BAFI-984398 format. One record per residue (C-alpha): residue number from 1; x, y, z. Coordinates in nm, 3 decimals. Layout:
! residues N
rolum_x_y_z
NUM_X_Y_Z
...
//
This chain:
! residues 674
rolum_x_y_z
1_12.085_9.091_-2.492
2_11.841_9.020_-2.800
3_11.943_8.891_-3.150
4_11.702_8.961_-3.447
5_11.745_8.814_-3.808
6_11.692_9.154_-4.018
7_11.808_9.042_-4.369
8_11.934_8.764_-4.607
9_12.155_8.848_-4.903
10_12.225_8.596_-5.201
11_12.598_8.599_-5.290
12_12.730_8.351_-5.562
13_12.477_8.075_-5.464
14_12.532_8.135_-5.104
15_12.350_8.321_-4.817
16_12.463_8.604_-4.601
17_12.250_8.631_-4.283
18_12.238_8.947_-4.117
19_12.178_9.015_-3.740
20_12.093_9.288_-3.546
21_12.192_9.273_-3.168
22_12.022_9.489_-2.880
23_12.125_9.564_-2.573
24_12.510_9.430_-2.627
25_12.672_9.441_-2.300
26_12.982_9.189_-2.377
27_13.253_9.145_-2.626
28_13.144_8.917_-2.918
29_13.504_8.775_-2.950
30_13.400_8.421_-2.866
31_13.030_8.440_-3.018
32_12.908_8.213_-3.295
33_12.578_8.132_-3.454
34_12.429_7.766_-3.375
35_12.153_7.618_-3.610
36_11.959_7.324_-3.429
37_11.716_7.097_-3.639
38_11.388_7.088_-3.456
39_11.303_6.708_-3.559
40_11.657_6.520_-3.587
41_11.832_6.785_-3.326
42_12.116_6.809_-3.563
43_12.331_7.095_-3.523
44_12.555_7.323_-3.724
45_12.788_7.579_-3.600
46_12.891_7.873_-3.799
47_13.137_8.178_-3.698
48_13.058_8.545_-3.733
49_13.200_8.619_-4.070
50_13.194_9.013_-4.016
51_13.094_9.272_-3.755
52_12.952_9.566_-3.952
53_12.905_9.772_-3.614
54_12.880_9.720_-3.249
55_12.528_9.578_-3.300
56_12.525_9.438_-3.683
57_12.680_9.111_-3.762
58_12.684_8.888_-4.067
59_12.708_8.497_-4.098
60_12.785_8.345_-4.421
61_12.616_7.979_-4.488
62_12.543_7.754_-4.770
63_12.193_7.639_-4.773
64_12.279_7.307_-4.923
65_12.463_7.210_-4.603
66_12.149_7.228_-4.410
67_11.986_6.907_-4.533
68_12.089_6.546_-4.561
69_11.973_6.198_-4.677
70_11.697_6.078_-4.469
71_11.423_5.822_-4.572
72_11.150_5.969_-4.338
73_11.268_6.332_-4.341
74_11.186_6.588_-4.629
75_11.131_6.896_-4.425
76_11.399_7.050_-4.217
77_11.341_7.317_-3.941
78_11.639_7.511_-3.804
79_11.616_7.704_-3.534
80_11.886_7.969_-3.481
81_12.082_8.085_-3.156
82_12.352_8.308_-3.077
83_12.610_8.154_-2.860
84_12.846_8.371_-2.671
85_13.130_8.179_-2.470
86_13.307_8.457_-2.285
87_13.531_8.423_-1.956
88_13.263_8.445_-1.696
89_12.973_8.277_-1.833
90_12.797_8.121_-2.148
91_12.496_8.324_-2.297
92_12.247_8.122_-2.522
93_12.011_8.359_-2.717
94_11.715_8.240_-2.950
95_11.702_8.449_-3.254
96_11.413_8.630_-3.333
97_11.309_8.737_-3.681
98_11.187_9.060_-3.874
99_11.272_8.890_-4.211
100_11.034_8.651_-4.389
101_11.177_8.538_-4.728
102_11.007_8.415_-5.038
103_11.071_8.051_-5.159
104_11.407_8.020_-5.315
105_11.489_7.688_-5.528
106_11.811_7.513_-5.419
107_11.754_7.236_-5.684
108_11.458_7.150_-5.890
109_11.324_6.921_-5.594
110_11.430_7.154_-5.298
111_11.382_7.491_-5.181
112_11.454_7.704_-4.874
113_11.275_7.965_-4.686
114_11.339_8.184_-4.381
115_11.036_8.226_-4.169
116_10.919_8.261_-3.791
117_10.729_8.076_-3.558
118_10.419_8.171_-3.364
119_10.643_8.323_-3.101
120_10.847_8.539_-3.360
121_11.145_8.324_-3.348
122_11.340_8.243_-3.653
123_11.336_7.941_-3.869
124_11.512_7.837_-4.161
125_11.327_7.573_-4.342
126_11.443_7.360_-4.602
127_11.208_7.127_-4.785
128_11.352_6.843_-5.011
129_11.163_6.561_-5.259
130_10.914_6.824_-5.392
131_10.771_6.733_-5.723
132_10.998_6.826_-6.028
133_10.702_6.894_-6.207
134_10.601_7.217_-6.048
135_10.749_7.559_-6.078
136_10.647_7.826_-5.808
137_10.553_8.179_-5.922
138_10.482_8.489_-5.705
139_10.186_8.643_-5.855
140_9.919_8.611_-6.111
141_9.678_8.906_-6.221
142_9.418_9.011_-6.462
143_9.467_9.384_-6.598
144_9.242_9.567_-6.850
145_9.489_9.396_-7.132
146_9.693_9.119_-7.009
147_9.720_8.829_-6.793
148_10.044_8.911_-6.625
149_10.266_8.648_-6.413
150_10.591_8.728_-6.202
151_10.827_8.465_-6.058
152_11.203_8.408_-6.022
153_11.442_8.348_-6.292
154_11.720_8.194_-6.082
155_11.763_7.858_-5.908
156_12.031_7.889_-5.641
157_12.215_8.172_-5.837
158_12.192_7.981_-6.154
159_12.024_8.184_-6.433
160_11.727_8.013_-6.601
161_11.753_8.076_-6.984
162_11.500_8.069_-7.268
163_11.200_8.096_-7.027
164_10.842_8.077_-7.212
165_10.511_8.047_-7.056
166_10.258_7.808_-7.196
167_9.883_7.828_-7.191
168_9.729_7.492_-7.270
169_9.376_7.461_-7.356
170_9.188_7.165_-7.149
171_8.940_7.100_-7.431
172_9.134_7.133_-7.765
173_9.502_7.039_-7.608
174_9.617_7.333_-7.800
175_9.884_7.547_-7.658
176_9.992_7.911_-7.685
177_10.357_8.009_-7.612
178_10.495_8.345_-7.461
179_10.859_8.422_-7.423
180_10.991_8.569_-7.126
181_11.186_8.904_-7.232
182_11.115_9.118_-6.920
183_11.258_9.158_-6.585
184_11.051_9.291_-6.288
185_11.361_9.321_-6.057
186_11.699_9.181_-6.058
187_11.637_8.815_-6.024
188_11.233_8.838_-6.122
189_11.062_8.797_-6.442
190_10.742_8.916_-6.555
191_10.540_8.818_-6.858
192_10.220_8.954_-7.014
193_9.959_8.722_-7.196
194_9.720_8.935_-7.412
195_9.374_8.864_-7.292
196_9.259_8.877_-7.672
197_9.461_8.570_-7.736
198_9.259_8.358_-7.469
199_9.018_8.153_-7.659
200_8.659_8.190_-7.593
201_8.466_7.921_-7.393
202_8.796_7.760_-7.272
203_8.970_7.631_-6.969
204_9.322_7.676_-6.986
205_9.633_7.582_-6.751
206_9.947_7.748_-6.716
207_10.304_7.586_-6.772
208_10.678_7.707_-6.810
209_10.956_7.554_-7.026
210_11.328_7.662_-6.988
211_11.675_7.551_-6.985
212_11.880_7.495_-6.675
213_12.237_7.387_-6.715
214_12.185_7.258_-7.058
215_11.880_7.078_-6.981
216_11.536_7.143_-7.109
217_11.267_7.152_-6.855
218_10.893_7.191_-6.864
219_10.690_7.220_-6.535
220_10.316_7.329_-6.422
221_10.295_7.669_-6.286
222_10.181_7.675_-5.908
223_10.119_7.943_-5.667
224_10.093_7.827_-5.274
225_9.942_8.144_-5.135
226_9.572_8.234_-5.173
227_9.489_8.458_-5.464
228_9.351_8.714_-5.198
229_9.474_9.061_-5.310
230_9.537_8.968_-5.665
231_9.303_9.068_-5.959
232_9.126_8.736_-6.048
233_8.818_8.836_-6.265
234_8.773_9.077_-6.538
235_8.499_9.193_-6.792
236_8.574_9.230_-7.142
237_8.404_9.385_-7.435
238_8.182_9.158_-7.626
239_8.004_9.022_-7.330
240_8.319_8.822_-7.233
241_8.450_8.736_-6.879
242_8.792_8.589_-6.765
243_8.855_8.445_-6.425
244_9.147_8.284_-6.267
245_9.110_8.006_-6.023
246_9.347_7.794_-5.815
247_9.315_7.419_-5.828
248_9.340_7.184_-5.540
249_9.713_7.110_-5.640
250_9.788_7.491_-5.637
251_9.793_7.504_-6.033
252_9.640_7.788_-6.191
253_9.339_7.780_-6.415
254_9.243_8.053_-6.667
255_8.875_8.047_-6.753
256_8.714_8.231_-7.018
257_8.333_8.241_-7.066
258_8.024_8.442_-7.209
259_7.919_8.712_-6.939
260_7.568_8.739_-6.829
261_7.320_8.842_-7.095
262_7.089_9.117_-7.027
263_6.809_8.868_-6.962
264_7.010_8.696_-6.693
265_7.098_9.017_-6.551
266_6.738_9.105_-6.485
267_6.675_8.765_-6.364
268_6.961_8.817_-6.129
269_6.792_9.141_-6.029
270_6.462_8.956_-5.970
271_6.677_8.702_-5.762
272_6.738_8.949_-5.506
273_6.409_8.855_-5.355
274_6.589_8.549_-5.257
275_6.875_8.746_-5.096
276_6.577_8.953_-4.892
277_6.426_8.607_-4.792
278_6.785_8.530_-4.677
279_6.801_8.827_-4.469
280_6.472_8.770_-4.321
281_6.561_8.417_-4.215
282_6.911_8.568_-4.079
283_6.707_8.820_-3.863
284_6.461_8.533_-3.740
285_6.770_8.319_-3.655
286_6.915_8.620_-3.459
287_6.582_8.665_-3.286
288_6.534_8.292_-3.207
289_6.892_8.311_-3.047
290_6.792_8.592_-2.825
291_6.470_8.400_-2.732
292_6.697_8.068_-2.655
293_6.929_8.257_-2.427
294_6.646_8.391_-2.215
295_6.479_8.048_-2.188
296_6.824_7.908_-2.057
297_6.837_8.156_-1.800
298_6.472_8.060_-1.672
299_6.477_7.831_-1.355
300_6.456_7.451_-1.422
301_6.430_7.193_-1.195
302_6.538_6.810_-1.288
303_6.315_6.542_-1.404
304_6.185_6.285_-1.152
305_6.303_5.998_-1.366
306_6.647_5.998_-1.481
307_6.692_6.130_-1.824
308_6.971_6.114_-2.063
309_7.005_6.364_-2.350
310_7.253_6.222_-2.659
311_7.377_6.443_-2.953
312_7.609_6.383_-3.223
313_7.787_6.648_-3.443
314_7.564_6.919_-3.305
315_7.245_6.735_-3.391
316_7.352_6.646_-3.744
317_7.352_6.284_-3.691
318_7.239_5.981_-3.470
319_7.592_5.823_-3.492
320_7.945_5.765_-3.344
321_8.031_5.696_-2.987
322_7.699_5.867_-2.849
323_7.478_5.618_-3.057
324_7.692_5.318_-2.958
325_7.630_5.423_-2.579
326_7.276_5.481_-2.638
327_7.227_5.117_-2.797
328_7.393_4.940_-2.508
329_7.173_5.141_-2.273
330_6.870_5.042_-2.452
331_6.973_4.692_-2.415
332_7.054_4.687_-2.054
333_6.850_4.973_-1.890
334_6.527_5.042_-2.103
335_6.358_5.202_-1.808
336_6.578_5.499_-1.837
337_6.440_5.787_-2.045
338_6.664_5.862_-2.318
339_6.616_6.138_-2.572
340_6.818_6.267_-2.883
341_6.894_6.614_-2.970
342_6.870_6.647_-3.330
343_6.820_6.855_-3.637
344_6.497_6.837_-3.827
345_6.699_6.643_-4.080
346_6.713_6.341_-3.846
347_6.344_6.319_-3.771
348_6.287_6.037_-4.037
349_6.579_5.821_-3.903
350_6.446_5.870_-3.533
351_6.080_5.782_-3.638
352_6.196_5.477_-3.833
353_6.431_5.316_-3.532
354_6.164_5.445_-3.253
355_6.415_5.677_-3.105
356_6.284_5.951_-2.895
357_6.407_6.294_-3.011
358_6.363_6.667_-2.956
359_6.451_6.940_-3.219
360_6.734_7.166_-3.129
361_6.674_7.538_-3.060
362_6.299_7.518_-2.975
363_6.136_7.577_-2.665
364_6.081_7.182_-2.567
365_6.455_7.130_-2.643
366_6.555_7.413_-2.393
367_6.329_7.260_-2.114
368_6.455_6.887_-2.205
369_6.811_6.991_-2.210
370_6.780_7.179_-1.876
371_6.584_6.906_-1.676
372_6.799_6.609_-1.790
373_7.054_6.476_-1.547
374_7.287_6.362_-1.800
375_7.435_6.490_-2.128
376_7.638_6.266_-2.361
377_7.774_6.442_-2.672
378_8.074_6.421_-2.916
379_8.112_6.765_-3.001
380_8.060_7.129_-2.834
381_7.701_7.242_-2.718
382_7.683_7.643_-2.811
383_7.835_7.860_-2.534
384_7.502_8.014_-2.466
385_7.360_7.674_-2.346
386_7.355_7.681_-1.974
387_7.443_7.362_-1.780
388_7.262_7.319_-1.441
389_7.475_7.196_-1.137
390_7.285_6.869_-1.120
391_7.376_6.790_-1.491
392_7.676_6.532_-1.575
393_7.821_6.621_-1.882
394_8.002_6.331_-2.070
395_8.211_6.441_-2.368
396_8.302_6.128_-2.590
397_8.493_6.372_-2.854
398_8.530_6.223_-3.227
399_8.869_6.121_-3.297
400_9.234_6.067_-3.192
401_9.399_6.403_-3.268
402_9.635_6.436_-3.550
403_9.555_6.792_-3.623
404_9.623_7.057_-3.354
405_9.326_7.121_-3.159
406_9.179_7.398_-2.924
407_9.457_7.608_-2.749
408_9.726_7.436_-2.954
409_9.591_7.623_-3.291
410_9.813_7.908_-3.315
411_9.617_8.064_-3.602
412_9.266_7.994_-3.643
413_9.146_8.083_-4.005
414_8.798_7.957_-3.987
415_8.514_8.200_-4.094
416_8.309_8.362_-3.828
417_8.569_8.372_-3.536
418_8.900_8.502_-3.458
419_9.193_8.285_-3.272
420_9.155_8.464_-2.922
421_8.766_8.399_-2.940
422_8.796_8.027_-3.042
423_9.064_7.966_-2.769
424_8.825_8.129_-2.502
425_8.516_7.936_-2.614
426_8.695_7.606_-2.626
427_8.836_7.644_-2.279
428_8.498_7.762_-2.148
429_8.330_7.456_-2.317
430_8.569_7.206_-2.199
431_8.556_7.296_-1.820
432_8.175_7.215_-1.835
433_8.274_6.849_-1.931
434_8.261_6.647_-1.618
435_8.424_6.337_-1.796
436_8.593_6.323_-2.123
437_8.647_5.988_-2.312
438_8.985_5.908_-2.423
439_9.115_5.630_-2.669
440_9.484_5.620_-2.548
441_9.783_5.785_-2.348
442_9.878_6.008_-2.650
443_9.508_6.139_-2.685
444_9.506_6.212_-2.280
445_9.803_6.411_-2.276
446_9.691_6.614_-2.563
447_9.326_6.678_-2.428
448_9.477_6.805_-2.112
449_9.684_7.079_-2.281
450_9.477_7.162_-2.571
451_9.149_7.184_-2.386
452_9.268_7.312_-2.064
453_9.084_7.028_-1.928
454_9.121_6.933_-1.571
455_8.806_6.704_-1.474
456_8.795_6.325_-1.507
457_8.926_6.135_-1.826
458_8.774_5.768_-1.904
459_9.086_5.614_-2.069
460_8.859_5.349_-2.210
461_8.884_5.365_-2.602
462_8.585_5.510_-2.815
463_8.287_5.340_-2.795
464_8.220_5.381_-3.144
465_8.513_5.130_-3.226
466_8.339_4.842_-3.032
467_8.187_4.756_-3.356
468_8.507_4.714_-3.527
469_8.629_4.454_-3.271
470_8.304_4.261_-3.227
471_8.169_4.253_-3.603
472_8.202_3.900_-3.770
473_8.274_3.849_-4.152
474_7.889_3.746_-4.220
475_7.805_4.079_-4.066
476_8.034_4.270_-4.294
477_7.839_4.090_-4.581
478_7.514_4.207_-4.470
479_7.648_4.556_-4.457
480_7.762_4.551_-4.824
481_7.426_4.433_-4.918
482_7.257_4.710_-4.726
483_7.480_4.966_-4.895
484_7.411_4.802_-5.247
485_7.816_4.721_-5.267
486_7.894_4.402_-5.503
487_8.005_4.135_-5.279
488_8.247_4.020_-5.531
489_8.442_4.349_-5.548
490_8.710_4.506_-5.337
491_8.641_4.848_-5.169
492_8.847_5.149_-5.151
493_8.740_5.423_-4.918
494_8.854_5.777_-4.955
495_8.803_5.990_-4.660
496_8.996_6.319_-4.674
497_8.963_6.597_-4.405
498_8.811_6.933_-4.494
499_9.058_7.250_-4.508
500_8.994_7.530_-4.297
501_9.086_7.764_-4.587
502_8.840_7.574_-4.821
503_8.551_7.832_-4.773
504_8.427_8.090_-5.020
505_8.240_8.278_-4.765
506_8.100_8.207_-4.386
507_7.891_7.896_-4.461
508_8.020_7.809_-4.802
509_8.283_7.553_-4.869
510_8.452_7.418_-5.186
511_8.622_7.095_-5.287
512_8.732_6.897_-5.576
513_8.874_6.562_-5.582
514_9.264_6.541_-5.612
515_9.287_6.272_-5.830
516_9.109_6.155_-6.190
517_8.820_5.910_-6.163
518_8.894_5.808_-6.517
519_9.243_5.708_-6.417
520_9.093_5.522_-6.125
521_8.855_5.346_-6.315
522_9.086_5.249_-6.597
523_9.333_5.101_-6.338
524_9.076_4.926_-6.102
525_8.725_4.969_-6.207
526_8.683_4.619_-6.311
527_8.685_4.457_-5.974
528_8.707_4.757_-5.724
529_8.465_5.019_-5.621
530_8.550_5.349_-5.463
531_8.345_5.479_-5.187
532_8.360_5.857_-5.074
533_8.328_5.969_-4.708
534_8.361_6.347_-4.744
535_8.336_6.602_-4.454
536_7.954_6.734_-4.410
537_8.087_7.088_-4.483
538_8.183_6.988_-4.833
539_7.999_6.676_-4.912
540_7.748_6.870_-5.132
541_8.037_7.030_-5.356
542_8.096_6.712_-5.571
543_7.933_6.586_-5.899
544_7.994_6.205_-5.947
545_7.715_6.144_-6.172
546_7.910_6.019_-6.456
547_8.079_5.758_-6.238
548_7.761_5.601_-6.050
549_7.882_5.252_-6.185
550_8.183_5.234_-5.960
551_8.210_5.534_-5.715
552_7.973_5.555_-5.425
553_7.923_5.877_-5.206
554_7.840_5.781_-4.856
555_7.906_6.117_-4.682
556_7.592_6.138_-4.532
557_7.590_5.802_-4.434
558_7.560_5.819_-4.030
559_7.764_5.508_-3.923
560_8.121_5.563_-4.049
561_8.219_5.216_-3.875
562_8.012_5.036_-4.136
563_8.216_5.201_-4.416
564_8.546_5.099_-4.234
565_8.413_4.736_-4.215
566_8.340_4.689_-4.592
567_8.658_4.858_-4.706
568_8.966_4.677_-4.810
569_9.179_5.004_-4.815
570_9.144_5.333_-4.660
571_9.298_5.646_-4.836
572_9.315_5.970_-4.629
573_9.516_6.262_-4.589
574_9.486_6.457_-4.252
575_9.157_6.310_-4.116
576_9.187_6.118_-3.793
577_8.995_5.829_-3.948
578_9.305_5.623_-3.988
579_9.351_5.584_-3.602
580_9.007_5.402_-3.605
581_9.082_5.210_-3.924
582_9.378_5.069_-3.813
583_9.174_4.853_-3.570
584_9.132_4.639_-3.869
585_9.479_4.576_-3.929
586_9.406_4.658_-4.312
587_9.618_4.886_-4.528
588_9.608_5.254_-4.514
589_9.742_5.507_-4.773
590_9.797_5.867_-4.742
591_9.754_6.094_-5.005
592_9.851_6.472_-4.865
593_9.876_6.646_-5.197
594_9.900_6.999_-5.032
595_10.105_6.885_-4.737
596_10.332_7.167_-4.670
597_10.083_7.441_-4.748
598_9.830_7.280_-4.497
599_10.101_7.219_-4.242
600_10.252_7.583_-4.273
601_9.941_7.791_-4.312
602_9.656_7.584_-4.144
603_9.643_7.410_-3.818
604_9.969_7.186_-3.786
605_10.025_6.833_-3.644
606_10.100_6.660_-3.319
607_10.255_6.368_-3.490
608_10.550_6.354_-3.709
609_10.346_6.332_-4.030
610_10.654_6.170_-4.233
611_10.766_5.925_-3.964
612_10.496_5.809_-3.749
613_10.211_5.712_-3.975
614_10.105_5.354_-4.034
615_10.113_5.341_-4.424
616_10.286_5.472_-4.751
617_10.249_5.836_-4.817
618_10.179_5.925_-5.214
619_10.300_6.272_-5.301
620_10.090_6.284_-5.665
621_9.821_6.101_-5.830
622_10.058_5.870_-6.024
623_10.213_5.746_-5.699
624_9.867_5.699_-5.525
625_9.747_5.461_-5.811
626_10.071_5.256_-5.792
627_10.029_5.247_-5.406
628_9.660_5.154_-5.433
629_9.767_4.844_-5.653
630_10.018_4.736_-5.385
631_9.798_4.773_-5.086
632_9.503_4.565_-5.246
633_9.748_4.286_-5.299
634_9.863_4.287_-4.933
635_9.507_4.302_-4.728
636_9.669_4.202_-4.408
637_9.885_4.427_-4.225
638_9.925_4.236_-3.890
639_10.292_4.118_-3.999
640_10.400_4.461_-4.068
641_10.622_4.590_-3.802
642_10.579_4.964_-3.841
643_10.204_4.950_-3.851
644_10.173_4.701_-3.545
645_10.392_4.946_-3.347
646_10.121_5.202_-3.444
647_9.823_4.954_-3.342
648_9.982_4.897_-3.013
649_10.037_5.265_-2.936
650_9.701_5.396_-3.041
651_9.450_5.096_-3.064
652_9.549_4.811_-2.823
653_9.355_4.970_-2.525
654_9.021_4.907_-2.674
655_8.886_4.542_-2.575
656_8.537_4.607_-2.769
657_8.368_4.706_-2.433
658_8.408_5.082_-2.423
659_8.042_5.135_-2.471
660_7.944_4.932_-2.151
661_8.216_5.080_-1.946
662_8.038_5.460_-2.018
663_7.707_5.296_-1.933
664_7.831_5.151_-1.608
665_8.021_5.505_-1.533
666_7.694_5.660_-1.564
667_7.500_5.403_-1.349
668_7.751_5.453_-1.079
669_7.655_5.819_-1.073
670_7.298_5.731_-1.049
671_7.329_5.466_-0.790
672_7.573_5.680_-0.582
673_7.321_5.995_-0.603
674_7.583_6.204_-0.760
//
């Protein structure tokens, strides 16, 4: 028998769930529905309230019953089961889902939503502690005449009264108000703002005011889903243009500006020559790829002298664990031939530091790669790179995983690939690795499952973190001087992840800081500086030229360990940098301003984000500033029990000798003739 959640009806603030049953072979007289919460394993049993036919049943619930007070849990995921206790046996059937609901507000700070997991099984999600400053809408569109907005006008069955939409001008602080007078459907409102009302050369943000249970409320309008499929750009008479944009915090900006002049249009037409050049370059790249594939198929024999190829982040840096291993090799075994695989951007660094190199995707690169006996890398080589059977490929990887990896990513949303293709390429590449470096037992288990990896794992800690263990205080001062950071100021480091959904098109990524630099300067600018470490895909999307007196952008600085060492506090969101920073036993703050959107729509997490982290979580910029102030006043976390439990789980394995252990592993391979 199968059970499918086929509908949900709202009735007097309660919910009526409708299930379709397939292949019913037994009586339902003793059947009931069981809800099990995935994290806490709490359970709630509900009887069948009505049998509409032999295969349609209904169950009444009150969503308010499905969350409880908990300091470290704000999201509740209930799986649904149909249990049938008859005389002969007990049937347990997990309910599937054909019903996906919109978000329904329970209160100002909580909502529920019916969803399904990757296997199509029903989920009843409830989130509490959401911001009471936000109001979720369903759609926002530009038509020929109006800016049109739709949303719900009830909260858990209670009607919202005296709704009005407000457009606030960021420049003048002026506001325009539009009362909500129309219903789109029962329970939903729609409002139209005339485009002629929108001021010229303006940036406006949308808000809503209304009354609920006699209380006046003002909130910022947000939309969690992407604006794909909605009309976000319109050309108006008089050379005007209006666009809609979604902010990093899901707020909605309305921008009005002058359209392109005739001269600009002519210039744009002339600019197509640049497009032609791009097309020619793309054709050249494709031809070069064909040539690379052919060269890798040519027969090669290994060098007489042992040769090791090092590569970091696909040649974009000379850094990370491969560089730490390289430096130990140069000290202990300078007679071994060592060559770095790099992009052209790294030529200057290599020349200044007397590092032998070869430029990626050249004829020489193919020859050197194919004739070397060892590859040491922290990322994947292209799938078309052929690995000879005499090569030992050591993969150091580049972080303890928080976000799901490889086969564990259920829905890949990155440009230029599909989920099936991504999984296939990941497994194919991983099984070329002869040894994989792991920093702890947690990572080892994930690497096995996420990579489909069955070869040798070296559980020794990441070589790049040896520096964090072995560096002395006087060395830190020297690093600060090298970086140009004042010795008498505290240092806050912001190192967020990049979002898989933050691309405008293939190869173009976007980002904006999720907190106000003016507020930061006002609160901490006298004795504190801020250093930024953005992902390489988005590091060129920021303009901080007005804040050069206290903000330093080190996104392209090759050695992130130096940045850890000079920082008194780390702020991140979902980046795995906090696993490494914890070695220093200094405070860590988490600012996941888009946590639920990221978790639900992108990659998901291995850890319980709300329970397992070694630091406080700030839900908005106001909380963030308050937590920064507290953290800077408590610089040593070694007496914090929760932090040290995290440290012992993820960091304790590393004794500062990880690089040496990889070197010894390679030398054993050489000496044994493997």
